[in-house]
N, C-alpha and C positions, 0 to 999 in steps of 0.2 A: 388412517386415525389420527385423530387430533388429541395428542396428549396433554393433558389436563390436572392438577394439584387441588384437591379439595381438602382444607384444614378442617380438622376434627377437633372439638371442643375437650379441653384437658391435656392432650397429648395427642401427636400424629398426624397424618394426614393420607388420604387414599389418592393412587394414583389411577387416573382413569383413562383410556384409549390408548392403552399399550396393550400388546399381544409378546408376552415373554417367550413365545415359541421362536421369534425371529431375532436377528442380531440387531441390537439397538445402536441407531447412529449415533457418533460421537455428541451431537446436539441433545437428542433423547437424554443419552446416558449421564449429561452434564445436568439437566435440570433433574432427573431423578436423585442423584448424587447430593444436589444441593438440597432439595427437601428432605432427604435424610439427615443431614446435616443438620438442617433449621428445626424439622420437628423431630427428632429422636425415634420415630417407629414410622415406616410406612406399608402400607396395604392395600392389596390388590385382590380384585373379584374377578371371578370365570375364567380363570387361567385353567389351559388343559397343558402343562408342560408336563413331562415323563423325567425320568432322573438325570439323565445325560443333559436335557435343557436347563435341570434346576443346576446341575454341577459348571454348565457353561457360564449361565447368568453369575452364580458366586465368583466363577475366576476373573470376569471382569472387573470384581472390586478390588480383590486381592488374594494374596495367597491361602488355600483352605489350610484350616487346623483341624487335622485327623483328632476327633476326642478320644481322648485315653481313658476314660470311663464308662461311656455309653455302648451299648451294643451297636454293631456297625450291621449296614444294608447287607444283605449276602454277597451282593453283586459288585456293589459299590461301597468301597470302604469310605469314600469321603462323605458319605449320608451316615447320620448316628439316628438311630431310631428312637422315637420318643413315643412310647407305647404303655397302655394298660390293659390288661386282659379284663375278661367277663368276670372270672372270679377274685380279682384281685382286689385291693380296700383302697390302697395309699398310691398316687400317682408320682412321677418323676417330678420334681421340684419342690413338691411341699408347701413352701411359703413364698412370701415375698422375696427375691434376691436378683442380683445381676450376675452374667456368668462371667467367669473366667476372672474375677478382681482378684483370685488367689495367684495368678501369675505376673512374672516382672513385667511383662508388656498385654496387658490385657487385649483379649480378641476386640476386634471390631464391633461385630456383631453375628448375629443368627438368621437366616432365610429358613423360616419353618413354612413348610407345606402340608396343608390339610389333604391325607391320602383316606382313612376311614374314620367316619365321625358318628359319635352316639346320636338318638333320635332326638335330643335336648342335652342341654348341660355340656359342660366343656370348655366354657368360653375362658378366655385370657384379659387379664387385667394387665394395662402398662400404666406406670405411673412418672410422669415428666422429672427428671433432676435439676433441668433448669428451671422450671417454675419454683420449685421446691428451694432452690438456692434465692431464686429474686424473691421469695416472698418472706425470707428471715430479715430481722431488723439490720440495720447497718452496724451495729455492735456485734451482732452476733456474726455475721460474717466476716467482720475482720478478726475476731476472734480466733474464729474455725481456721480462715486463711492461713493461720502459723501453727496449726496443727497436722500432723499425719496421723494415718490410721492402720495397723496391720492386718492384713489379712491372710487367711488357712484353710484351707482343704480339706485337712485331717481329720478335723470334728465332723466331717458330711461322707467323705466318701473313704476315710482311712479304716485299718485293722481295730480300734476299739470296739468294745461291746456295746457302746453307748452313741456310735455314731446314726445318723439318722437311717442311712440303708442295712444296718444291724438290727436296729429297732421296728421297723416297718416292712411290708412286701413290696416295699417300691424297688427294692433292688433284684433277687432273685437272678434270672439270668438277663436282666436290662442292665444291671448297672455292675460294674467291677472293677478290677485290676486297682486294690487297695493299696497293693505296694507302690504304685507310682503316685500316691497320695501321701503314703508317707515318706517317701523321699524327695517330694516339694519342701523345699524353704520359703517359710513365712515371707511377705514380702510387705513392703511398706509404701503407700501413696497418699501423696496430699489428699486432704479431706474435702477440698475444692480444687477442681481441678480447672485448667483452661481448655476447652474441646479442641482436638487437633483439627477438626475441619470447619466448624463453625466459628471458631475462637471466643464463644460465650463460654460463662462459667457456670459449672454445673458441681452439684453435693454429688460426694463420691465417697458413701458408706452405705452397706447394705445387711440388711438382718442375719443373713446366710453365712457369710464369709467373713466379715469384719469381727475381729474380735476383742479389738483395746485399741487405745490412742497410744501411738508412740512416746515412750518413757513414762506412759502411765499403765497402772494395773487393770486387769479386768473388771474389779470390783469397784475402782474408782472411775471405770470408762463408763460403766452399765447406764448411771442413770441420764448421761448427756447422750449417749448413743441412742437408749430408749426415746428420748425426748424427740431427737431428730427424726427417728423411725416414725412415731404418732406423726410429727410433721408431713412426713413424706407423704404419708398414705391418705392427706385430706381430698376428699371427692372431687374438689376442683382441678386436683393434677391429675386425676384420673379417667382413663376411656377403657371400657368394656369392650372388646373384639368379640362378635359373635360368629364364631366359625360356620363357612358354609361348603359344601363342594368347589373346587375350585379357588379357595382362599388361599392366599401367602400373607406372612407378615414377616417385615424384616425388620427387628430391633435394632438399637446402636446402645451396646453394653457399657458405654462413658456415659451416657444422659438420660437412660431410663431404667427402670425396674420392669419388672414383669411376674404374673402370678397365674397359674393356670389352676382354673376351679377343678375340685375333687367331687362334683355333684351329679355322677353318670354311673352310678354304680350297678354292677348288670351288663352293662353295654363294653364295648371295645372302642378303643379311639387310638391311632395311629397317624403319628404325623413323622415328616423327615424334615432334619434338620441339616443344615450346611453351615458351619463356623468360620468366617473368615479372620485373618489376621489383622492387627491393630499396628498403634504407634506407640512409643514412650510416653507416657503422660508426664505432663510439667503443672505446677500449682499456677497460681495468681501473680506470683513476683515476677 
């Protein structure tokens, strides 16, 4: 098979001519790794991998991060179940976000495999934080490069009555371990990071887990954060991935956002997700 990288408008690239059931050569893996670093999210079609092959592919990248909040696959604890049952109204994820920004060393990314899909709907949108950064004015980039932001998990996964998973049916037996969220200390990351693989600059805030700028109150932070969020959602930074049987998406948490559409009520959707560890983040200086 001849491996081919097909860039996608907005964000991402489709990797063609590869069968992930077999072990990749060093040259193939290097090509795919470079595409991941440069494009922020990579997509594979018509793959027939099982759970063990999913785990083997993930381990090729980095150690696996065992998710502390999602329900695990009953036989493979490395795999988190991202599911929505027919009778549930709310999906896991809710809105635009990037995973694990609440960790001191955020995860590299997540490899999501489609296992059961609704007849239609349930697409996932991805947004490029490389493009969002590059489209800012020079003055805005210079100002943001001096800022850091505080990220937290407690208001999403914690024990408070107003958390997303207490206010919706997205939790139930799919999300848990609120004590772990409460034990997590808030972390601080640069607002503009230098990506550890590509060396490119990316905007690193997100609507789910960024709560304020360091040294600012939440109220003071809100107008600028909302301005940045609206900027990041520009359609020319976004690609909507249409899932099919055999589809896989592997997104980079340091350079993309994602958002799963919740438009398939009355149908079941199950995805298998493995998250792999990342590297410490640095700013632009």
